[in-house]
C-alpha positions as CSV (number, residue, x, y, z in Angstrom):
1,M,78.1,-30.7,-71.4
2,D,77.6,-30.1,-75.1
3,L,76.6,-33.5,-76.3
4,I,74.3,-33.2,-79.3
5,D,71.3,-35.5,-79.7
6,D,70.1,-34.9,-83.3
7,W,72.4,-35.8,-86.2
8,R,70.5,-33.4,-88.4
9,E,71.3,-30.5,-86.0
10,H,75.0,-31.5,-85.8
11,V,75.5,-32.1,-89.5
12,F,73.3,-29.1,-90.5
13,V,75.3,-26.7,-88.2
14,S,78.8,-28.0,-89.0
15,G,78.4,-30.3,-92.0
16,W,80.0,-33.7,-92.2
17,S,83.4,-32.1,-92.2
18,G,82.5,-30.7,-88.8
19,V,81.7,-34.2,-87.5
20,F,85.1,-35.4,-88.7
21,L,86.8,-32.3,-87.3
22,S,85.2,-33.0,-83.9
23,I,86.7,-36.5,-84.0
24,A,90.1,-35.2,-85.0
25,G,89.8,-32.6,-82.2
26,F,88.9,-35.2,-79.7
27,L,91.9,-37.4,-80.6
28,F,94.3,-34.4,-80.5
29,F,92.9,-33.0,-77.2
30,T,92.8,-36.4,-75.4
31,D,96.3,-37.4,-76.7
32,M,97.8,-34.1,-75.5
33,C,96.1,-34.4,-72.1
34,I,96.9,-38.1,-71.6
35,Y,100.5,-37.5,-72.6
36,W,101.0,-35.0,-69.7
37,I,98.9,-37.0,-67.2
38,H,100.8,-40.2,-68.1
39,R,104.2,-38.4,-67.9
40,W,103.2,-36.9,-64.5
41,M,102.4,-40.4,-63.3
42,H,105.9,-41.5,-64.0
43,H,107.3,-38.8,-61.6
44,K,109.2,-40.6,-58.8
45,S,106.9,-39.4,-56.0
46,I,103.7,-40.4,-57.9
47,Y,104.7,-43.6,-59.8
48,K,104.9,-46.1,-57.0
49,H,101.5,-45.1,-55.6
50,L,99.5,-44.9,-58.8
51,H,101.1,-46.2,-62.0
52,K,103.5,-48.9,-60.9
53,Q,100.7,-51.6,-60.9
54,H,100.3,-51.2,-64.7
55,H,104.1,-51.5,-65.2
56,T,104.4,-54.8,-63.5
57,F,103.7,-56.1,-67.0
58,K,107.2,-55.6,-68.6
59,I,105.8,-57.3,-71.8
60,P,102.3,-55.8,-72.2
61,T,99.4,-58.1,-72.9
62,P,95.8,-57.2,-73.7
63,F,95.0,-57.9,-70.1
64,A,97.6,-55.4,-68.9
65,S,95.8,-52.7,-70.9
66,H,93.1,-52.5,-68.1
67,A,95.3,-53.5,-65.2
68,F,95.8,-50.3,-63.3
69,H,95.2,-48.5,-60.0
70,P,91.6,-47.1,-60.0
71,L,92.8,-43.6,-59.5
72,D,95.3,-44.1,-62.5
73,G,92.4,-45.2,-64.6
74,F,90.2,-42.3,-63.5
75,L,92.9,-39.6,-64.1
76,Q,93.8,-41.0,-67.6
77,S,90.1,-41.1,-68.6
78,L,89.4,-37.5,-67.5
79,P,90.3,-36.0,-70.9
80,Y,87.7,-38.2,-72.6
81,H,85.0,-36.8,-70.3
82,V,86.2,-33.2,-70.2
83,Y,86.3,-32.8,-74.0
84,P,82.5,-32.7,-74.5
85,F,82.2,-30.0,-71.8
86,I,84.4,-27.8,-73.9
87,F,83.6,-28.7,-77.5
88,P,80.4,-29.8,-79.1
89,L,80.2,-33.6,-79.8
90,H,77.4,-35.8,-81.0
91,K,76.4,-38.5,-78.4
92,V,76.9,-41.3,-80.9
93,V,80.3,-40.0,-81.8
94,Y,81.2,-39.7,-78.1
95,L,80.1,-43.3,-77.4
96,S,81.8,-44.6,-80.6
97,L,85.0,-42.8,-79.6
98,F,84.8,-44.3,-76.1
99,V,84.6,-47.8,-77.6
100,F,87.4,-46.9,-80.0
101,V,89.6,-45.8,-77.0
102,N,89.1,-49.1,-75.3
103,I,89.9,-51.1,-78.4
104,W,93.0,-48.9,-79.1
105,T,94.2,-49.3,-75.5
106,I,94.0,-53.1,-75.9
107,S,95.7,-52.9,-79.3
108,I,98.8,-51.1,-78.1
109,H,99.2,-53.8,-75.5
110,D,98.7,-56.8,-77.8
111,G,102.1,-57.2,-79.3
112,D,100.9,-56.8,-82.9
113,Y,103.4,-54.3,-84.3
114,R,101.9,-54.1,-87.9
115,L,101.7,-50.5,-88.9
116,P,102.3,-49.1,-92.4
117,G,106.0,-47.9,-92.5
118,H,105.1,-44.3,-93.3
119,L,102.9,-44.1,-90.2
120,I,105.5,-45.4,-87.7
121,F,106.7,-41.8,-87.0
122,L,103.2,-40.5,-86.5
123,I,101.2,-43.3,-84.8
124,N,102.1,-44.5,-81.3
125,G,101.4,-48.1,-81.8
126,A,102.1,-51.4,-79.9
127,A,105.8,-51.3,-80.7
128,H,106.1,-47.8,-79.2
129,H,104.2,-48.9,-76.1
130,V,106.3,-52.0,-75.6
131,D,109.3,-49.7,-75.4
132,H,107.4,-47.6,-72.9
133,H,107.0,-50.6,-70.7
134,L,110.6,-51.8,-71.2
135,Y,112.5,-48.5,-71.0
136,F,110.0,-46.5,-68.8
137,N,110.7,-42.9,-69.8
138,Y,109.6,-42.9,-73.4
139,N,106.5,-42.9,-75.6
140,Y,103.9,-41.6,-73.1
141,G,101.4,-40.7,-75.9
142,Q,98.1,-42.5,-76.4
143,Y,97.6,-42.3,-80.2
144,F,100.3,-40.1,-81.8
145,T,104.0,-39.4,-81.3
146,L,103.6,-35.6,-81.5
147,W,103.7,-34.9,-77.8
148,D,106.6,-37.3,-77.2
149,R,108.5,-35.6,-79.9
150,L,107.8,-32.1,-78.5
151,G,108.4,-33.3,-74.9
152,G,111.7,-35.1,-75.8
153,S,110.4,-38.5,-74.8
154,Y,110.1,-40.1,-78.2
155,R,111.9,-43.4,-78.8
156,H,111.8,-45.2,-82.1
157,P,110.5,-48.7,-81.5
158,S,113.3,-51.2,-80.6
159,V,111.4,-54.1,-82.2
160,L,111.6,-52.4,-85.5
161,L,115.3,-52.1,-85.1
162,G,115.7,-55.8,-84.4
163,K,115.6,-55.4,-80.7
164,G,112.7,-55.0,-78.3
165,Y,110.8,-57.5,-76.2
166,T,112.3,-60.6,-77.9
167,S,115.8,-59.5,-77.0
168,H,114.6,-58.5,-73.5
169,A,113.0,-62.0,-73.0
170,T,116.1,-63.7,-74.3
171,T,118.3,-61.7,-71.9
172,Q,116.0,-62.6,-69.0
173,C,116.1,-66.3,-69.8
174,K,119.9,-66.2,-70.0
175,N,120.1,-64.4,-66.7
176,R,117.8,-67.1,-65.1
177,Q,119.9,-69.9,-66.6
178,K,123.1,-68.4,-65.0
179,K,121.4,-68.5,-61.6
180,V,120.1,-72.1,-61.8
181,K,122.4,-75.1,-61.4
182,P,122.1,-77.6,-64.2
183,G,119.5,-80.2,-63.5
184,S,118.1,-78.5,-60.4
185,Q,115.0,-77.1,-62.2
186,S,112.7,-78.1,-64.9
187,P,113.7,-76.5,-68.3
188,L,110.1,-75.5,-68.7
189,L,110.3,-73.2,-65.8
190,L,113.1,-71.2,-67.5
191,L,110.7,-70.1,-70.3
C-alpha cells in the first residue's frame, strides 16, 4: 500500500498539482470500477442475492444509502481500498476521500436534485440515482455519467423532465385507490 505519511514528502515529490491529480485519479478510478461492479450486481443471476435489498427502496432516502447486503457493500467499497495499492495517496487525502464518499452516497439518495444546469450531463447526482432506483437499468455510476454514457446505460433524469419520483408516487397512489373500496380504509393509509 502506498499511503504517504508526510505532506512535505508528497507535496515535494509531486507538488500540490500532484495532490489534486491524485484526488482526480481516485474519483475516476473508483467511478469506473464501481460502475462495472454495480452493473454486474444487476445481472439477473446476481441481483436477487446481493443487490435487491438496496433496491427495496424505490424512492431512495439517506437511510437507503447504507441499506445493502454486506457482500454488496464490501464489493462496491473494494475500489476505494485497491486504489492506494496501485497509486500513491496521502493518508489524510485517503481518509478525507473516504468521508467524502460516504457523504456523496447519502447525498445521491437524499432527493435534493439541485445541481448547476451545465453539470447535469457530467455529474451523476440524486436525480440520476432516483431514476436508477425507479427504472433499474440506468445510471450505475457513482460520481460521473461518463461510464454510463460509454456503456449505454445513461438516462437523463426524469425529474428534470417533469417526471420522476413524484409522478411515480402519484401513479402508485392512484393504483391503490382503484384497489380500495370507498370508505373501507383511512385516507391517510393511501399516502
